[in-house]
C-alpha positions as CSV (number, residue, x, y, z in Angstrom):
1,X,10.3,-1.8,17.5
2,X,12.2,-0.2,14.6
3,X,10.8,2.6,12.5
4,X,9.0,1.5,9.4
5,X,10.0,3.5,6.3
6,X,7.9,3.3,3.1
7,X,10.0,3.5,0.0
8,X,7.8,4.6,-3.0
9,X,8.4,2.9,-6.3
10,X,7.2,4.3,-9.6
11,X,7.6,2.7,-13.0
12,X,11.2,3.7,-13.8
13,X,12.4,4.1,-10.2
14,X,15.8,2.5,-9.9
15,X,17.2,3.5,-6.5
16,X,14.6,1.8,-4.3
17,X,16.8,-1.2,-3.3
18,X,19.7,1.1,-2.5
19,X,17.5,3.2,-0.2
20,X,15.9,0.1,1.4
21,X,19.4,-1.3,2.1
22,X,20.6,1.9,3.7
23,X,17.4,2.1,5.8
24,X,18.0,-1.5,7.0
25,X,21.7,-1.0,7.7
26,X,20.8,2.1,9.8
27,X,18.3,0.1,11.9
28,X,15.0,0.8,10.2
29,X,12.6,-1.5,8.4
30,X,12.0,-0.7,4.8
31,X,8.7,-1.4,3.1
32,X,8.1,-1.0,-0.6
33,X,5.1,1.0,-1.7
34,X,3.9,0.7,-5.3
35,X,2.8,3.9,-7.1
36,X,-0.7,2.6,-7.5
37,X,-1.2,2.0,-3.8
38,X,-3.8,4.2,-2.2
39,X,-2.5,3.6,1.3
40,X,0.9,3.9,3.0
41,X,0.2,0.9,5.2
42,X,0.8,2.7,8.5
43,X,4.5,3.5,7.9
44,X,6.3,6.0,10.1
45,X,8.2,7.8,7.3
46,X,8.2,7.9,3.5
47,X,11.1,8.1,1.0
48,X,10.5,8.8,-2.7
49,X,13.6,7.2,-4.2
50,X,15.6,8.3,-7.3
51,X,15.3,7.1,-10.9
52,X,13.3,8.0,-13.9
53,X,9.6,7.8,-12.9
54,X,7.5,7.1,-16.0
55,X,10.6,7.5,-18.1
56,X,10.8,11.3,-17.2
57,X,8.3,11.8,-20.1
58,X,6.7,15.3,-20.4
59,X,8.8,16.6,-17.5
60,X,10.5,14.9,-14.6
61,X,7.9,14.0,-12.1
62,X,5.0,15.4,-14.1
63,X,3.3,12.1,-14.5
64,X,4.3,10.6,-11.2
65,X,2.5,13.4,-9.3
66,X,-0.8,11.9,-10.4
67,X,-0.1,8.4,-9.1
68,X,-2.6,7.3,-6.5
69,X,0.1,6.9,-3.8
70,X,0.7,10.7,-4.0
71,X,-2.7,11.4,-2.5
72,X,-1.7,9.2,0.5
73,X,1.6,11.0,0.7
74,X,-0.1,14.4,0.7
75,X,-2.4,13.3,3.5
76,X,0.6,11.9,5.4
77,X,2.4,15.2,5.0
78,X,-0.6,17.1,6.3
79,X,-0.7,15.0,9.4
80,X,3.0,15.9,10.1
81,X,4.5,12.7,8.8
82,X,8.2,12.8,7.7
83,X,8.7,12.6,3.9
84,X,12.0,12.8,2.0
85,X,12.4,12.9,-1.8
86,X,15.8,12.0,-3.2
87,X,16.8,13.2,-6.7
88,X,13.8,12.1,-8.9
89,X,11.8,12.0,-5.6
90,X,12.7,15.7,-5.1
91,X,11.4,16.5,-8.6
92,X,8.2,14.6,-7.9
93,X,7.6,16.5,-4.6
94,X,8.0,19.8,-6.4
95,X,5.6,18.7,-9.2
96,X,3.1,17.6,-6.6
97,X,3.2,21.0,-4.9
98,X,4.5,19.5,-1.7
99,X,7.7,21.6,-2.1
100,X,8.1,25.0,-3.8
101,X,10.1,25.6,-7.0
102,X,11.1,23.1,-9.7
103,X,14.1,21.3,-11.1
104,X,15.4,21.9,-14.7
105,X,18.2,20.7,-16.8
106,X,21.7,21.3,-15.5
107,X,23.7,24.3,-16.6
108,X,25.8,23.3,-19.6
109,X,23.3,20.5,-20.4
110,X,25.6,17.9,-18.9
111,X,24.7,14.8,-16.8
112,X,26.6,15.1,-13.5
113,X,27.7,11.9,-11.6
114,X,30.3,12.7,-8.9
115,X,30.8,13.2,-5.2
116,X,30.1,16.7,-4.0
117,X,30.5,18.7,-0.8
118,X,27.3,19.9,0.8
119,X,26.9,22.4,3.6
120,X,24.1,21.8,6.2
121,X,22.2,25.1,6.5
122,X,19.6,24.1,9.1
123,X,19.2,21.3,11.6
124,X,15.5,21.8,12.3
125,X,14.2,19.4,9.6
126,X,13.4,15.7,9.6
127,X,16.5,15.0,7.5
128,X,19.1,17.1,9.4
129,X,18.2,16.9,13.1
130,X,21.2,14.8,13.7
131,X,23.6,17.1,11.8
132,X,25.4,20.2,12.8
133,X,24.8,23.6,11.2
134,X,27.6,24.4,8.7
135,X,28.7,20.7,8.7
136,X,30.2,19.6,5.4
137,X,28.9,16.3,4.0
138,X,30.4,14.5,1.0
139,X,27.6,12.8,-0.9
140,X,27.3,11.7,-4.6
141,X,25.0,13.3,-7.2
142,X,23.7,11.6,-10.3
143,X,21.4,13.7,-12.3
144,X,20.7,15.7,-15.5
145,X,17.9,17.8,-14.2
146,X,19.1,19.0,-10.8
147,X,19.2,22.7,-11.4
148,X,16.8,24.1,-8.8
149,X,14.8,27.2,-9.9
150,X,12.0,29.3,-8.5
151,X,10.7,32.9,-8.8
152,X,12.1,35.7,-6.8
153,X,9.2,35.8,-4.3
154,X,9.6,32.0,-3.6
155,X,13.4,32.3,-3.2
156,X,12.9,35.2,-0.7
157,X,10.3,33.2,1.2
158,X,12.4,30.0,1.5
159,X,15.5,32.0,2.5
160,X,13.6,34.0,5.1
161,X,11.9,30.8,6.3
162,X,15.2,29.0,6.8
163,X,13.9,26.4,4.3
164,X,17.2,25.9,2.4
165,X,18.4,22.7,4.0
166,X,21.6,21.9,2.0
167,X,23.8,24.0,-0.3
168,X,26.5,23.0,-2.7
169,X,30.0,24.2,-1.6
170,X,30.8,24.3,-5.3
171,X,27.7,24.4,-7.5
172,X,27.8,21.5,-10.0
173,X,24.6,22.2,-11.9
174,X,23.7,26.0,-11.8
175,X,21.2,25.5,-9.1
176,X,19.8,28.9,-7.8
177,X,21.5,30.1,-4.7
178,X,23.6,26.9,-4.7
179,X,20.5,25.0,-3.4
180,X,20.9,21.2,-3.0
181,X,17.9,20.6,-0.8
182,X,14.9,22.4,0.6
183,X,12.1,21.8,3.1
184,X,8.5,22.8,3.4
185,X,7.2,25.3,5.9
186,X,6.3,22.5,8.3
187,X,9.9,21.2,8.1
188,X,8.6,17.6,7.7
189,X,9.1,17.4,4.0
190,X,12.6,17.6,2.5
191,X,13.8,17.2,-1.1
192,X,17.4,16.9,-2.1
193,X,19.3,16.1,-5.3
194,X,22.3,14.2,-3.8
195,X,21.9,10.5,-2.9
196,X,22.6,9.9,0.9
197,X,21.9,6.2,0.4
198,X,25.0,6.0,-1.7
199,X,27.1,7.3,1.2
200,X,25.7,5.3,4.0
201,X,28.5,2.7,4.5
202,X,32.3,3.0,4.7
203,X,32.6,0.5,1.8
204,X,30.9,3.1,-0.4
205,X,33.6,5.7,0.3
206,X,31.6,7.9,2.7
207,X,29.2,7.5,5.6
208,X,28.1,11.1,5.5
209,X,24.7,10.1,4.1
210,X,24.1,8.2,7.3
211,X,23.9,11.5,9.1
212,X,20.9,12.4,7.0
213,X,19.1,9.1,6.8
214,X,19.8,8.5,10.5
215,X,18.0,11.8,11.2
216,X,15.1,10.6,9.2
217,X,14.9,7.3,11.1
218,X,15.0,9.3,14.4
219,X,12.1,11.4,13.1
220,X,10.2,8.3,12.1
221,X,10.8,6.8,15.5
222,X,9.2,9.9,17.1
223,X,6.3,9.7,14.7
224,X,5.8,6.0,15.7
225,X,5.4,7.0,19.3
226,X,2.5,9.5,18.6
């Protein structure tokens, strides 16, 4: 039995099919979840895909956080379920209070669409359990508001708690402490700006994203056995 991965779709999400394809290629079973759903349908893991939820009006993720599905996601997180937010999904997780900090406009106010090198900082999360510490992964970014920010106390807490999951080798957006991805204290929620689904097959130019999504599927498989 393969792991069932719910892919949350908001109005304006545009990466859900890429994520679903990557999950399927890596051996999982993707299931689309609409933002108005109040149940996750018993999935083993959840991915909030990238895009422009609700047109990014007000602030990225600010409206999406109130979608009914986010209550179900919060309950799933509380039960220990693995959740990953990619790009816009990361922004939504921060707005929903499931991850600390926020994402603001890139330094220089430029949209960045390019492949970047990431360094794995911890392997004790649902997204990096199959990676090696200090491993370099080359994965695309595609964002205008990927500049991670938080107050000094929060930064100290996530640093001391080993919650910085991925760092940019060369910072493309001004993100605080070169942060590309973080996790919650429970280590079952991870948000990252780069798109691992766009580096999941050799034809895409890199399979480094499979290291991350493969880790999530392994975490989902464990969750399914509980």
